[in-house]
C-alpha positions in Angstrom: -116.4 42.3 152.8 -114.4 43.8 155.6 -110.8 42.6 156.1 -111.7 41.1 159.5 -114.5 39.1 158.0 -112.3 38.0 155.2 -109.7 36.7 157.6 -112.4 35.0 159.7 -113.8 33.3 156.6 -110.3 32.1 155.6 -109.7 30.7 159.1 -113.0 28.9 159.0 -112.1 27.4 155.6 -108.7 26.3 156.9 -110.2 24.7 160.0 -112.2 22.3 157.8 -110.0 21.8 154.8 -106.5 21.9 156.3 -103.9 19.9 154.6 -103.1 16.3 155.7 -99.9 17.3 157.3 -96.6 15.5 156.7 -96.1 15.1 160.4 -99.5 13.4 160.9 -98.9 9.7 161.4 -100.5 6.8 159.5 -101.2 3.2 160.3 -99.3 0.1 159.4 -102.6 -1.8 159.7 -105.3 0.4 158.2 -108.8 -1.0 158.6 -111.5 -0.9 155.8 -114.1 1.7 156.3 -117.5 0.3 157.4 -120.2 0.1 154.7 -122.4 3.2 154.5 -125.9 2.8 155.8 -127.4 4.8 153.0 -124.9 5.5 150.2 -127.7 7.1 148.1 -128.4 9.8 150.7 -128.3 13.1 148.7 -126.9 14.9 151.8 -124.0 12.4 152.2 -120.6 14.0 151.7 -118.9 12.8 148.5 -115.8 12.2 150.5 -117.5 9.2 152.1 -118.0 7.7 148.7 -114.7 8.5 147.0 -112.8 7.7 150.2 -114.1 4.1 150.1 -112.7 3.4 146.6 -109.4 1.6 146.8 -108.8 1.2 143.1 -109.2 3.5 140.1 -112.1 3.3 137.7 -111.7 0.9 134.8 -112.0 3.7 132.3 -109.7 5.6 129.9 -107.8 8.4 131.7 -110.0 11.4 132.1 -109.7 14.5 134.2 -113.0 16.0 135.2 -113.6 19.3 136.9 -111.4 21.6 139.0 -108.6 20.9 141.4 -110.9 21.4 144.4 -114.1 20.1 142.7 -113.8 17.1 140.5 -112.5 13.5 140.0 -110.3 11.4 137.8 -110.9 8.2 135.8 -108.1 5.9 134.8 -105.6 7.2 137.4 -102.1 5.7 137.6 -100.3 4.8 140.7 -96.8 6.2 141.4 -94.7 3.1 142.3 -94.0 3.3 146.0 -90.3 2.9 145.4 -88.1 4.4 142.7 -84.5 5.0 141.9 -84.8 8.4 143.6 -88.1 8.5 145.4 -90.2 6.8 148.1 -93.9 7.2 148.8 -94.9 8.0 152.4 -98.1 7.4 154.4 -99.1 4.4 152.3 -102.1 3.8 154.5 -103.8 6.9 153.0 -103.8 5.3 149.5 -103.2 8.7 148.0 -100.4 8.0 145.6 -102.6 8.1 142.4 -102.7 10.7 139.7 -102.8 11.5 136.0 -99.9 9.8 134.1 -98.5 13.3 133.4 -98.2 13.9 137.1 -96.6 10.6 137.8 -94.1 11.2 135.1 -93.3 14.7 136.5 -92.7 13.4 140.0 -90.3 10.8 138.6 -88.5 13.5 136.7 -88.3 15.7 139.7 -86.9 12.9 141.8 -84.1 12.5 139.2 -83.4 16.2 139.2 -83.3 16.4 143.0 -80.7 13.7 142.9 -78.6 15.3 140.2 -79.0 19.0 140.9 -79.5 19.1 144.7 -77.5 16.0 145.5 -80.4 14.6 147.5 -80.6 10.8 147.6 -84.1 11.4 146.3 -87.5 12.8 147.3 -90.2 11.7 149.7 -93.6 11.9 148.2 -96.7 12.7 150.3 -100.3 12.9 149.1 -101.3 13.0 145.5 -104.9 11.9 144.9 -107.2 9.0 145.8 -107.7 6.3 143.2 -110.7 8.1 141.7 -109.8 11.5 143.0 -112.7 13.4 144.5 -113.0 15.0 148.0 -110.9 13.3 150.8 -112.1 12.1 154.2 -109.3 14.2 155.8 -107.3 17.2 154.8 -107.0 18.8 151.3 -109.7 20.8 149.6 -107.8 20.2 146.4 -105.9 17.1 145.1 -109.2 16.0 143.6 -108.4 15.5 139.9 -105.0 13.8 140.0 -103.0 16.9 139.2 -101.6 17.8 142.6 -98.7 16.3 144.6 -97.0 17.1 147.9 -93.3 16.7 148.1 -91.7 16.6 151.6 -89.0 19.2 152.3 -87.0 16.3 153.9 -84.5 14.6 151.6 -85.1 10.9 151.1 -82.8 8.7 153.3 -80.2 6.6 151.5 -81.8 3.4 152.8 -85.2 2.0 151.9 -87.7 3.0 154.6 -89.8 0.3 156.3 -93.5 0.4 156.2 -93.6 1.5 159.8 -91.1 4.3 159.1 -93.2 5.5 156.2 -96.2 5.8 158.6 -94.4 7.2 161.7 -91.5 9.3 160.4 -92.2 13.1 160.5 -91.0 15.6 157.9 -88.7 18.4 159.1 -90.2 21.8 159.9 -88.7 24.5 157.7 -90.2 27.6 159.3 -88.9 29.5 162.3 -90.9 29.3 165.5 -92.1 32.9 165.2 -93.3 32.0 161.7 -91.6 35.1 160.1 -88.7 33.3 158.3 -87.2 30.0 157.6 -85.4 28.0 160.3 -81.7 28.4 159.4 -80.9 25.2 161.1 -83.2 23.2 158.7 -83.3 25.2 155.5 -80.4 24.8 153.0 -79.6 25.9 149.5 -80.6 22.4 148.3 -84.2 23.1 149.2 -84.2 26.1 146.9 -82.7 23.9 144.1 -85.4 21.3 144.4 -88.3 23.8 144.4 -86.7 25.6 141.5 -86.4 22.3 139.6 -90.1 21.7 140.1 -91.2 25.2 139.2 -89.1 25.2 135.9 -91.1 22.2 134.6 -93.3 23.6 131.8 -96.3 21.6 132.9 -96.3 23.0 136.5 -99.0 25.7 137.0 -98.4 26.5 140.7 -96.2 25.6 143.6 -97.5 26.4 147.1 -95.2 27.0 150.0 -95.3 28.7 153.4 -94.9 32.5 153.1 -91.6 32.3 155.1 -90.3 29.9 152.5 -91.4 32.2 149.7 -89.6 35.0 151.4 -86.4 32.9 151.6 -86.7 31.9 147.9 -87.1 35.5 146.9 -84.0 36.5 149.0 -81.8 33.6 147.8 -82.7 33.0 144.1 -79.9 33.9 141.7 -79.8 34.2 137.9 -83.1 33.4 136.1 -85.8 34.2 138.6 -88.8 33.8 136.3 -89.8 30.6 138.0 -90.6 32.5 141.2 -93.9 33.7 139.6 -95.3 30.2 140.0 -94.4 29.9 143.7 -97.2 31.2 145.8 -97.6 31.6 149.6 -100.2 29.4 151.2 -101.4 28.4 154.6 -99.4 25.5 156.1 -96.9 24.0 153.6 -94.0 24.4 156.1 -93.0 20.7 156.0 -93.7 20.1 152.3 -94.3 22.0 149.1 -97.3 21.4 146.8 -97.0 20.9 143.1 -100.0 21.6 140.8 -99.8 20.9 137.1 -101.8 22.3 134.2 -104.8 20.5 132.6 -103.2 17.9 130.3 -103.6 18.5 126.6 -107.0 17.2 125.3 -108.6 17.2 128.8 -111.7 19.2 127.7 -113.5 18.5 131.0 -110.7 19.8 133.1 -111.1 23.3 134.5 -107.9 25.2 134.5 -107.0 28.2 136.6 -105.6 31.5 135.4 -101.9 31.4 134.5 -99.7 33.0 137.1 -98.7 36.7 136.6 -95.3 37.5 135.4 -94.4 39.2 138.6 -92.0 37.3 140.9 -94.3 38.0 143.9 -91.3 39.1 145.9 -92.1 42.8 146.6 -92.6 43.7 150.2 -96.3 44.5 149.4 -96.7 41.0 148.0 -95.7 39.3 151.3 -96.7 41.9 153.9 -100.2 40.5 154.6 -98.9 37.1 155.4 -96.7 38.4 158.2 -99.2 40.6 159.9 -99.6 39.7 163.6 -103.4 39.3 163.0 -102.6 36.6 160.4 -99.8 34.9 162.2 -101.7 34.9 165.5 -105.4 35.2 164.7 -107.9 35.6 167.4 -110.8 33.1 167.2 -114.2 34.5 166.4 -116.4 35.3 169.3 -119.2 33.2 168.0 -117.9 29.8 166.7 -119.1 29.3 163.1 -121.2 26.4 162.1 -119.3 23.7 160.1 -119.7 24.0 156.4 -121.7 21.0 155.0 -119.5 18.6 153.0 -119.5 18.7 149.3 -122.1 16.2 147.9 -121.9 14.0 144.8 -124.5 16.2 143.2 -122.2 19.3 143.6 -119.4 17.6 141.6 -119.4 17.4 137.8 -122.1 15.0 136.6 -119.5 12.7 135.1 -118.0 12.0 138.5 -121.0 9.8 139.3 -120.0 7.6 136.3 -116.4 7.4 137.6 -117.6 6.6 141.1 -119.9 3.7 139.9 -117.5 2.2 137.3 -115.9 -1.2 138.1 -112.5 -1.4 139.6 -109.5 -1.4 137.2 -107.5 -4.6 137.2 -104.1 -4.3 139.0 
């Protein structure tokens, strides 16, 4: 495929699977979604089905499928308040995950407090109660192994429900998109991302390319953790943690381990800073929206997860 077509394809994908951004506001009074007229329609997007489940499946914990094509049974909720964390955008009901992910977020919060001297972390989207595709944002976050951490330290005071829905994260990237904003970025941001990357269970960390550039420039001592940190569209208000398939999760589809390279060479980052990438021209002919992923396109076991009774809370 020609480079121009590759870029156009990426932009199309981004247009329909862009992350639910940290600056997007929520609602203090979310309303239940209306019942589906025909929930058995084979063309119905699976996001409509999984997005209507407000509690996890009453099943043993089970990760099924790939990060961007799967579901989770027996998910655990991250408590919305902890000693060193607070969950944001509660109206999205996306603070669920595998118990290993919940434990990792709690450990990272303690490390951010101890090593970066943050009061704690603000936690964005993890997964829905049963995982699966989401109604808005995120192509991944489907199997309870992904979590977004705001690049804004937790305030010292407990946030109100309204503040959790309305407060915006701080933009870390300069207006020209070519480097971090020196007025927002601090060495403590590096310390928090490094603490996450050094967790053995972490498979990938996604950040904006400008943040990756800053990490490459500023990291001292052991830099092996940089190989896990990858540039990705968006991710300028938060960073994305992805953990490995938990031991014994035979239905979980892993991704290749990251290369040993730091990913800091000029050639590794050059593409992200091309003008055609930073300021892409829209295609002359608008593409047709990609049909949503259906339940039949997910692993077969996800139907069982979807139809299981609610877990008791």
